[in-house]
N, C-alpha and C positions, 0 to 999 in steps of 0.2 A: 505494499501500501503506499501511496506516494505522499508526503506530508503537506503539501504545494498542494493537493487535488483536495486534503483535507481541509486545509486554511482557508479553500477558497469554496468547499460546501460551506465550514461556519458563512459566511461572507452571506450568501447566498440564505440560508437560514436567518441570519438575525436580518435584511434587507428585505426579504418577502418576496424577492424578485432579482433575478438576473441581471437585469438592466444595472438595476441602482448596487448591486453589488461590484459590478464592471467596475461603477465610475468611483466607487470607493478604493477599489484594488486596482484603478489606473490599467484596465486591461480592456480588450475590445469583447464585446458579449459573444462572438463567436465563440471566442478563447474559453472563457468560462462556462458555455454551453460543452463544450469537448473536454474539458476535463471535470466536469460532474460527470458525464456521460461515462468519462474511462473510470470513475470511482465507483459508478452504478455498476459498471460490468465488470471490474474487481470484487467489488461484494455479492454480485450475482443476483442484486434485489434493486428496485426501484425504490429512491428517497425523496423525490417530489412528483407531486402532479402537477403537471403545469395547465394551467388557471388563464384566462382573459386579463385576469387582476394583477397576476406575477403567480409565484410558485408558492407553492402550500405542500407542507410535510408528509411523509405517508407517513402509520404506523411505524415500518422500517426506519424510517428517515427520524423518527422521534427519539426512539431506539439509541440510533448511530448518535445523534446527535448530543446525548451525555457521554458515551464514549469520546468524542472527539472535542467536549468540553474538556476532560480530561486532559487528553491528552496534549492540549492546548495550553491547561496551565502546569503541563510536566514540563513540557518545552522551553516556557516562560522561564522558572528554575531552571534549569540546564544552562539557557542560555547565560543568566545571570552569573551562574556558578563560574564558569567558564571564560566570562568574559574580565573576573573578579570585582562583579559589582559590588560587594562586600567593601570594598577599599574607597569605592567614588559616590557619589550620587547624581546619577543622571537619568536621562530617559524621560517618559512622557508619566504624568501621573493626572488621571480625568476624576475628580470628584462630582458626584452627584449630591444635591443639596435642594428643601426646601427654599422657596424662594426667598419666605422670612428670614432667615439664617442665611442664606445662602449671597443675596445681595447684601442686606443691613450690616452684617457680621463678616462673611468672610471674606467679600469683594475689593474693602477695603485694606484689608492686613494680609491676603495670601503674595500680594505682590516682595514683602520681604522675604518669601522663601526661595524668590528665584535670585534674590539680591547676596542669600548666605550661599547658594548652589548654583554657579551659573549656567553650567551643563544638564539643570531639570527645567521642565516644562510644565507649568501646571496647565490646564482644562477645569474651570469652574461653570458646572450645567446647573444656575438653579433654576430650576423650574418646578413646577408641583403636580412630579408625577415618580411613579417607584421606579427604581435601578435594578437591573437583575447583573448582582455581582459576576453570575455563576459565568454568562454570556456576553463580559468584560463590556455592558452597556457605561459601566463604570469602574477604577479602581478602587474606590472610595466612597462610601454613602452616607449623610447623616439622615438620620431615619427618626421618627416619632414615638417608634417602639421597639423593644427588643427583639431580633427576631427569633423565632422559634422552632425553625428549620433550617436543613442545608448546613454544609460545613463551612460557618463563619465565624470571625473574629468580631466580638461585640464589645465596647465597653463606652460606658456610660459617661457622657461628655458633662449635665449639668441639667438639671430643673430649670425651667422658666413658665411665667403665668400667663395668662389670656385674660383682657374685661375690658370692659364695655368705656366707649372712648366717643365722644363726637368735638366737632368743633366748637371754637369759644363763641363766633357768632351764631351758630345752633341754638347754644345753650341761651344764649341771651335773649335769641328769640320765643322758643317753644319751651324754657325749660329744661331740669332734669330729672328723671325719672328718680322717685325714691323707694321703690320697688316693682319685683319684676312685672306687675298686675298692670304698673302704668305705660308698659313699656308699649302695650295696645296700641297706645295716643299717639306714636310716635314714629318715624318715617328712621326705617331699619335698613341696613347694609349688611348682605352676611356674602355666602361663597354659594356655590350653584351645586346643590344636594349630592346629583347624580355623578360631579364626577371627583367628587371626594376618594385620596385615592386608599386610606385604610381607615377603622372606625374609630380612631382615636381623635382626628378631625374632624368627627362632627359631634362639633362639641355644643350646638346651638341650644340643643332642648336641655344642657345642663344652667343654661341661663333662663330660660323662660320654655315650657312645653308648649306654648303658643307662639316662637319665633316665626315670624312672618315678615323676610325682607322683600321690598318694592323693588331690592335694586342689588342684584348677585354678579359676584365677579368671584372668576378662579381662581386669579392672584392675590396672597394673600397682601404682599406691598399696593396692590390694584387695590384692592378695600380701603388700606390705609390712605392713599391719594384722595379716594371717593369723600371719605369720610371727612378730610383735612379741608376738603371743598365744600362741606357743608352740604349734604346729601344725605347725613343722616349720623345715627349712633350706628355702631359698628363694632365687633369683637375682634379686637388688636391683640396683636404681642406686645403687651408690656414695653421689653425694650427696645423695639422700633415707632413706638407710640412717646415714647419717653422725650426723643431726640426731635419730634414735632412740637414747638411751641406753639403753635397755632390749637393745638387740642388740648382736651378738660377730663379727666375722669370723673366718668359714672361714678362717685366713690359708694354711694347705697347700695350695689350689689356687688357682691364679694366676685373676685378674681377665682378663675380655674388654674390648674397645676396640668402642664404637661412635661416631658422630656425629652432632651436631644442624645442621641447614641451616635458612635462612631462606629461604621461596618466595615466589616474588609472579609475577601474570600480567606481561607487557611492556606490556602495554596499560597498566596503572594507574601503569609509574614516573614519570608526571608529575605525580600526583597530590600533594598535600604534604602529606594527612594520613597517606597510605601509609608516604611518605618519612619521616616524623616518628617515625613510632610502629616502623620497620625502625631505624630508626636510634637509638634509645631500645632496643628490646631488644637491639642488639647490645650497645650500649654497657655495659648493664646485665651483658650476660655477659660484658664485657672484664674489667669492674672486680671478676668475681668467679673469672676461671676456675681459682683454684685450688681453687673448690668443686668442680672437674668431676673432677679432677685422680684 
């Protein structure tokens, strides 16, 4: 079995189409198709169903995907050991994070990592979605819950709070609610319920069982900007809201608590670039722990 064919298989499986994989690999469409056909011939099974919308894994393809991902992880570690990566921090580290933590906290601070390690490239993907570490969608993920499945290394970074906030101009015009029942008389800003990526982020009912937002935004920072502009009362990350002097807290209604976790695949444990970046993030959070309380 040719490793390059396996590498191309992984790219097609992750892109969901041959053309997308070809672009990512900087190969032409025909070459990718030919290499997939060669791999299927070597394995004596079909790995993909060709559809008008792309390529879908067959049951055999799903089974081989797990094997290919183990091969990829072992190859990463082997290359690092041969190259002596333990002595130098270099290469690329992609970090997936929720947009609140990713943009408001990580983005202003991660530039210092590239100063410390000039041969290191950082890719920050701060979007409200989940990341598959086994599929290498990210090398390090910041999550809001500890993973319960998979061969993952997880460390709790910090607890944080979410509370109700509104613009000072909104408070002057409409007043502040004194209890959860009062929220029914106010304009509310919230998240798009069916786009919530895990149950820990579906927290509106913890503030009010009758929470009914007239303005819903899938981005935590988008919600903060809408609240700052006077659109209504919203549930915001306290560490984000504190930096917006135009906002006031709805102090009569208690905040809720969540946590951030730093997670990476155990196969990446021995890579110095992963350890360097994970350590930097943990230290940055520890230095500014009071920001999240």
